[in-house]
Structure formats: C-alpha cells, structure tokens
C-alpha positions, 0 to 999 in steps of 0.5 A: 497489463501495466503499461511499461514506465519510461525507465522500463522501456529498455528492458521491454525492447529487449524482451521484444527483440528476444521475442523476435528472435526466438519466433524467427528461429523457430518459423526458419528452423535455425540455431541461433541459441548462442545469440539467445543466450547473450540477449537474454544475460543482457536482460537479465543484467539490465533489469537487476541494474534497473530495479536496483538502483530505483530513484524516489520518483521512480519507486512512486511511479510503479506505487501507482502502477495499474496491475498491483494487487488490490485491497480485495485481491489481498483479502481472497488470498489472505482469508479462508472466508470473507464476509463483505459489511457496508454501510457507515449507519450515518450516510452511505456506503463509501465502495472506496473503503472496503471491510469485513470479517474474515477467517485465516487460518480458522481465526476470525479478524476483520479486514479494512482497506483502500480499494482502487479500480482496475480501469477507468469505469471502476476507478471512477466508482472507487474514486480513485481510492480517495475515501469521503467521510463515510468510509472512515466512519464505516472503518470506524464502526468495523473497528469497535465491532472487531474491539466487541469481539475480540478480533484482530484488525488488519488494514491495507493503505492505498490512497493518494489522499483523502477526497478533498472535495467540498462535499467531503469538507461538508460530511466532516472529512477531518472529524472522521479522520481525527475520530479514527486516528484516536480509536486506533491509538487505543483500541483493545485488540491486536492491528497491523496496517500494510501499505501496499501502494500509495500511502497519502496524507491524513487519508493513510493515517486514518488506518495506520495507527496501529501495532505493527505498520509494514510497506511494500518495497517500491510502496510510499508513506508520507503527509503530502504527495510530490506533486503537491509538495512541489506546487507548495514549496516550487509553485510547480508540481512537475517538480514531484520527482524532485520533491520525492528525492528529499522528502523520504517517502520510500519504505527504506527511508521510514524503515530507517526512521524508525517510522515503520517496522519493517518492509515486504519485498515485492517481486522484481519489478513491482508487485503487479509483475506477480501478483500471486507471489505478492499476496502469498508474501503478505499473508506470510506476514500477516499470519506470523504478525498475528501469532506474535500480538496475540501471545502479548497481554493487550493492556501490554499492547496498549502501552507499547502502541503509546510509547511506539508514536510517542517516541516518533521523531527528533526534536531539539528544546530551545531556552 
C-alpha cells in the first residue's frame, strides 16, 4: 500500500478515527451511528477539498507514489495476450524499458514503456525507471518491427529522466534518444503515448513523439524535474515545490498549452488508490484512439503528426 503524503495525513487520521469508532461500536454493542455519520460526512468533505485543490508539487508527489500501476500492469489489463521481447541487438537487454507484441480486441499492437519497481530491490533492477541507451535502442528495434508488420504502437511513459551516468553517456545515450525522436516522427503506423506518472526530460520524449499524447490527471511532463530546475535556477534543489508552480508541468497546464491531446481522469487520490479502475480507463482510451487512428490514411496521419509538432509553442520574430 502507498504511504500517505504530508497533505494526505489529515485524511488518514480521520479514516483511523472512523475505524476506531466502528470497532468500539461492535465490541460494546453501542449505537453511535449518528456520530459515525458525521465523521464520514466530514471525511468526504475533507477528501473532496484536498484533491480538488492540489498544488503542482502535490501532483508531482502523487505521480511518484509507490503503488501506481506500472507499464506491465497496463499491458496485463489492456492486452488479451502479450509476448515480451528483449534486447537491443547491440549491447544488452535493459529491464527499465519493456516491450513486446500484444492483442487488443483481436488486433495486434506493439507496446513499449518505462518500467519502475514496486520495492527497493525491484527499483534497483529497473534503475528507478531511468533507461540506458540499450533501452531506447530496444524500443527503436520494436518500433521498426511494428512498422514493418503494420502494427500500431502504444507507449507508456513513466520516468524521472534517462539515466545520466558515465556508462550511459559512453554508450551514446543522447544519440539513442535522438534516433528515436527522428524515427518516431516518420514512423508509418499509428502511435499513441500515455504519461502515466513522471514524464521527465529526453528520457520521456524518447517514447513521446506520437500521433496522440495523453496524460493521467496527476502525472507531470516537463523538460526537467522540479528539483533539478531549482538547483539550476536558485542553486537549491529543496526549492523544487517553488519550481513546480512556475514550470506548468501538470496535465491541465499541458492540455491548455496544446502539448497533450487529452487528460485521463484518475480515481480520487490517484491511480494507486484504485489500480484496476485506472487500468480499465486507460484501456478504454487506447481502444477508442486506435479505432480513430486506424481510419486515417497513413500519409494523412504523417502529415498531421508533422504539423502537430511544428505548431507547438509561440514565438516572436524580431527585426
């Protein structure tokens, strides 16, 4: 179970009081339903107010919580069958990026995504969701395979950023991501990406140049993590909450800016509160979007993809 964040502790405390009152009533045979009802009404009001007024930093915290569905959870819930494929055919298999072939409603697709762990041991094996170059090269291999056989590609993004260690740089991290960006821009098959948690920097973008981009409500997507931005701007990573407020990295911000195409609602309190419901919502979005994209001729799809990214942002030309 995910641990409560600081702003969730009043909710947890009230839930504890309700549980204690129910236990007391049961043990002593007392009728305290009036008091119980008042506490439950207060809990409902507090929960609604808390999650309706989240700050950008609080959303970042929710996006990082243990217990949120991972790429493998989404694959299990979306695909009727799935065959995982391994290796980049150059160096090694990176367990941080998983991918393979799945069946959705009888139709084959390729699924690729960042995979985080559920505990410290697994997070170490998955490198905390930070992929190495061989991970991006594996993704590239699977993209090209999907294009060859006419399979749509669905990407799941959840990474604080690509791994920035010396070994990754020695093996060509920047080139691996750049090759993915180039390939995805012209991939002749429908593509969808969904930011399910963290969407950090080029590590996220390496799976993010697609026909449709969706974000979960509490996910974040930005060129840099808030703490890293604060360290650069103000020489203090502890000012991450301040940076998050000005970076416009939330799903609502990016929808307003035209960066993403839609926001997928999460269960109140986050996907970790009801993973099954979250996976089902994502499945419905994937199925509907694949149906939409499959009706568009590939040349029209590529032209629309090109203009989608060319038209992002605003700028002023000065003489």
